[in-house]
C-alpha positions in Angstrom: 24.5 -86.3 48.5 26.2 -83.5 47.8 29.6 -85.2 46.3 26.7 -86.8 43.8 25.4 -83.9 43.2 28.9 -81.8 42.3 29.2 -84.8 39.5 26.2 -84.1 37.2 27.1 -81.5 35.0 26.3 -78.2 34.5 26.0 -75.1 31.8 26.6 -76.8 28.5 27.6 -80.4 28.2 29.4 -81.9 25.3 27.2 -84.5 22.7 29.9 -87.4 23.1 29.9 -87.6 26.8 25.7 -87.8 26.9 25.4 -90.0 24.2 28.4 -92.2 26.0 26.5 -92.1 29.3 23.1 -93.0 27.5 24.3 -95.7 25.8 26.1 -97.6 29.1 22.5 -96.9 30.6 20.9 -98.5 28.2 23.2 -101.3 27.9 22.7 -101.4 32.3 19.0 -101.7 31.8 19.1 -104.4 29.0 22.1 -107.1 30.4 19.6 -106.8 34.3 16.5 -107.4 32.5 18.6 -110.8 30.6 20.2 -111.0 33.8 16.5 -111.8 35.5 15.2 -113.7 32.0 15.4 -117.0 33.5 13.2 -116.0 37.1 10.3 -113.6 35.1 10.3 -114.4 31.7 6.9 -111.9 31.2 6.8 -108.6 33.2 9.4 -106.0 34.1 9.1 -105.3 30.3 10.2 -101.3 31.1 11.1 -101.5 34.6 15.1 -101.1 34.7 15.1 -98.8 31.8 13.1 -96.2 33.7 16.0 -95.4 36.3 18.1 -95.9 33.4 16.5 -92.9 31.2 16.5 -90.8 34.7 20.4 -91.5 35.2 21.3 -90.7 31.6 19.1 -87.4 32.0 20.5 -86.3 35.1 24.1 -87.2 33.9 24.0 -86.7 29.9 21.3 -84.0 29.4 17.9 -84.2 27.6 19.3 -85.8 24.8 20.9 -88.2 26.3 17.7 -89.4 28.5 15.9 -89.4 24.9 18.4 -91.8 23.3 18.5 -94.0 26.2 14.5 -94.7 26.2 14.6 -95.5 22.4 17.4 -97.9 22.1 16.9 -99.4 25.3 12.9 -99.1 24.7 13.7 -100.7 21.4 15.7 -103.3 22.2 13.8 -104.3 24.9 10.5 -104.2 23.5 11.5 -106.2 19.9 13.3 -108.9 22.8 10.6 -109.3 25.0 7.7 -107.8 24.5 5.3 -110.1 22.7 5.8 -111.5 20.0 9.3 -111.3 20.8 12.0 -110.7 17.9 9.5 -109.8 15.5 8.6 -106.3 14.2 4.6 -106.4 15.0 3.5 -105.3 17.9 0.0 -106.0 19.4 -2.6 -103.9 20.8 -1.4 -104.6 24.6 2.3 -103.9 23.7 1.8 -100.7 21.9 -0.2 -100.1 25.3 3.0 -100.6 26.9 5.8 -98.3 25.0 2.6 -95.4 24.9 2.8 -96.0 28.9 7.4 -96.4 28.7 7.1 -93.1 26.7 4.6 -91.3 28.8 6.7 -92.0 32.0 10.0 -91.3 29.8 8.8 -88.0 29.0 7.7 -87.3 32.5 11.1 -88.3 34.0 13.1 -86.6 31.4 10.9 -83.2 32.2 12.2 -83.8 35.7 16.0 -84.2 35.0 15.3 -81.1 32.8 14.0 -78.9 35.8 17.2 -79.9 38.0 19.0 -78.9 35.1 17.5 -75.7 35.5 18.3 -75.0 39.1 21.4 -76.4 39.3 22.5 -74.1 36.3 20.8 -70.8 38.3 22.1 -72.1 41.8 26.3 -72.1 39.9 25.1 -68.7 38.0 24.4 -67.3 41.6 27.7 -69.0 43.4 29.4 -67.7 40.3 28.5 -63.6 41.2 28.4 -64.5 44.6 32.8 -65.4 44.4 33.0 -62.5 42.0 31.1 -60.2 44.0 32.8 -61.4 47.5 36.2 -61.1 45.5 35.1 -57.5 45.1 34.6 -56.6 48.0 38.1 -57.9 49.7 39.8 -56.3 46.9 37.8 -52.6 47.5 38.4 -53.1 51.0 42.4 -53.9 50.8 42.1 -50.7 48.9 40.3 -48.5 51.1 42.9 -49.6 53.8 45.4 -48.8 52.1 44.3 -45.8 50.9 42.8 -44.7 54.2 47.1 -45.3 55.3 48.6 -42.6 53.0 45.8 -40.0 54.1 46.4 -40.5 57.7 50.2 -40.7 57.4 50.1 -37.7 54.7 48.4 -35.8 57.4 50.5 -36.4 60.8 53.9 -36.3 58.4 52.7 -32.3 57.0 51.1 -31.1 59.9 52.9 -29.1 62.5 50.4 -29.6 65.1 48.1 -32.5 66.4 45.1 -30.1 65.8 45.7 -29.7 62.5 46.6 -33.2 61.6 43.4 -33.7 62.9 41.6 -31.1 60.8 43.8 -32.6 57.8 42.6 -36.0 58.6 38.9 -35.5 58.8 38.5 -33.5 55.7 40.5 -36.3 53.9 37.6 -39.1 54.7 35.1 -37.1 53.8 36.4 -36.5 50.3 37.2 -40.7 50.2 33.6 -40.6 51.8 32.2 -37.8 49.1 33.7 -40.2 46.6 32.8 -43.2 47.3 28.9 -41.7 47.5 28.4 -42.3 44.0 29.6 -46.0 43.7 27.3 -47.1 46.9 24.4 -47.0 45.3 24.8 -50.0 43.2 27.5 -53.0 42.9 29.0 -52.7 38.9 27.4 -49.0 38.3 29.4 -46.8 36.8 30.8 -43.0 37.6 31.3 -40.4 35.0 34.1 -37.2 35.1 31.5 -35.3 35.6 30.2 -36.2 38.6 33.6 -36.9 40.3 35.1 -33.5 39.5 31.6 -31.3 40.8 31.5 -33.4 44.3 35.0 -32.8 44.8 35.2 -28.9 44.1 31.7 -29.2 45.8 32.9 -27.7 49.4 34.8 -24.8 47.6 33.5 -21.9 46.0 32.2 -22.5 42.9 32.6 -18.8 41.3 36.1 -19.4 40.9 36.2 -23.3 39.1 35.1 -23.4 35.0 34.5 -26.6 34.9 35.1 -27.0 30.8 34.4 -30.5 30.9 34.4 -33.0 27.7 33.3 -35.7 26.7 31.4 -37.5 28.9 33.8 -40.6 30.0 32.9 -43.2 32.6 35.6 -44.4 35.7 35.9 -47.1 36.7 34.7 -47.0 40.3 38.6 -47.4 42.2 40.4 -44.7 39.6 36.9 -42.2 40.3 37.8 -43.1 44.3 41.8 -42.0 42.9 40.4 -39.0 40.9 38.0 -38.0 43.7 40.4 -37.3 46.4 43.3 -36.1 44.1 41.3 -33.0 42.6 39.8 -32.4 46.5 44.0 -32.2 47.4 44.6 -29.7 44.4 41.6 -27.9 45.4 42.7 -27.6 49.0 46.5 -26.6 48.4 44.7 -23.7 46.2 42.8 -22.7 48.9 46.1 -22.6 51.2 48.5 -20.9 48.5 47.9 -20.6 45.8 44.8 -19.4 43.0 41.8 -19.9 45.8 43.8 -18.0 48.3 42.4 -14.8 47.1 38.8 -13.4 45.3 40.6 -13.4 41.9 42.0 -16.5 41.3 40.3 -19.2 39.0 40.9 -22.4 37.8 39.9 -24.3 34.9 39.3 -27.8 34.9 38.4 -29.8 31.4 39.2 -33.7 30.3 39.3 -35.8 27.2 39.7 -39.0 25.7 43.4 -38.9 24.5 43.6 -42.3 23.6 41.8 -45.7 23.8 40.2 -46.3 27.5 42.6 -43.6 28.5 41.1 -40.6 29.6 43.2 -37.0 30.2 42.3 -34.4 32.9 43.8 -31.1 33.3 43.7 -28.6 36.3 45.5 -25.2 35.2 45.2 -22.2 38.3 45.4 -18.7 36.8 45.2 -15.5 38.6 46.5 -16.7 42.1 49.9 -15.8 44.1 53.2 -17.0 43.0 53.8 -20.7 43.9 56.5 -22.2 45.0 57.7 -26.3 44.6 57.3 -27.7 47.9 60.5 -29.6 48.9 58.4 -32.9 49.6 56.4 -35.1 47.7 52.4 -34.0 47.7 50.0 -36.3 48.7 48.3 -36.5 45.3 51.6 -38.4 44.1 51.5 -40.8 46.9 47.5 -41.3 45.9 48.3 -42.6 43.0 50.7 -44.8 42.6 48.9 -46.5 45.5 45.5 -46.2 43.5 46.4 -47.3 39.8 47.6 -51.0 39.9 50.8 -51.7 37.9 51.2 -47.9 36.7 47.9 -47.3 34.9 47.5 -44.0 36.1 50.0 -40.9 36.1 50.5 -37.3 37.5 52.6 -34.5 36.2 52.7 -31.4 38.6 54.4 -27.9 37.3 54.2 -24.5 38.7 53.9 -22.1 36.7 54.4 -18.7 37.8 50.7 -17.6 38.4 49.8 -21.1 39.3 50.3 -24.9 39.2 49.4 -27.3 36.9 48.5 -30.6 36.6 47.5 -33.1 34.7 46.0 -36.8 34.8 46.1 -39.7 33.2 44.3 -42.8 33.8 41.9 -45.6 32.8 38.6 -45.4 31.8 35.3 -47.3 30.9 35.0 -45.6 27.8 32.6 -42.3 26.5 29.2 -42.1 27.4 27.0 -41.8 24.6 
């Protein structure tokens, strides 16, 4: 049964194919009626047209079913409905034709309903396949991010307790980054909401979020951006502008080019910073999170604080 259903066309059906099916079904019905004519000359005029109309409507579409009914009905009415081979039709012949047209119409309504159901099933199957692929891709990305977080946490920590604290802190940042996107599939996330959520655990009075256009992020880039902003804030709390009460951090973003956003992180009034000898977590995270080098991060260590410029794909500016 499923093999038969797989041959039923879904969506847009080519007109020529439907008409070819219609003519073939009409010819088969007429040939069968002619074959039984020596045995049953009177009656069974349109009997074999009903399955022909049904098959044409099912496999060729509603127009194909109509063509089969019109062509086949005309030929059979002309050749077998009395008076035969005449354009005149008696009252009983008219009743037969009306009954056939009514029954053929009901048959086509049924096939049309079947097509609508199959089209909706096909759309649902396509959406389910897209969702499954997206979930698989998201799971792979999340596992890669967790692996990178764990690797960096244990590599940079001096003690097991410190590694555990760093790991828990960064996993919490990952969870916070996922929250805006877990509310609904396909939901967009703004840069502002990602930044505000990432810096929430820190002293808000030391941040100046200048903002900019309401840029909308892809969900995967939102995760990476949140982790990077949280990592910069964590480093600032340990060694930079957030390590004293006078330090300040400015965050701003712009739409640098079409479908490209740029976020700037600028620390001021903090202690003098020294460039670390090992590459930081943020750079490795971006290299992992942005496929095919779509995202980039540039970090510089100025006398009064860290500067960071991040570029990443965006869906565009809202409103």
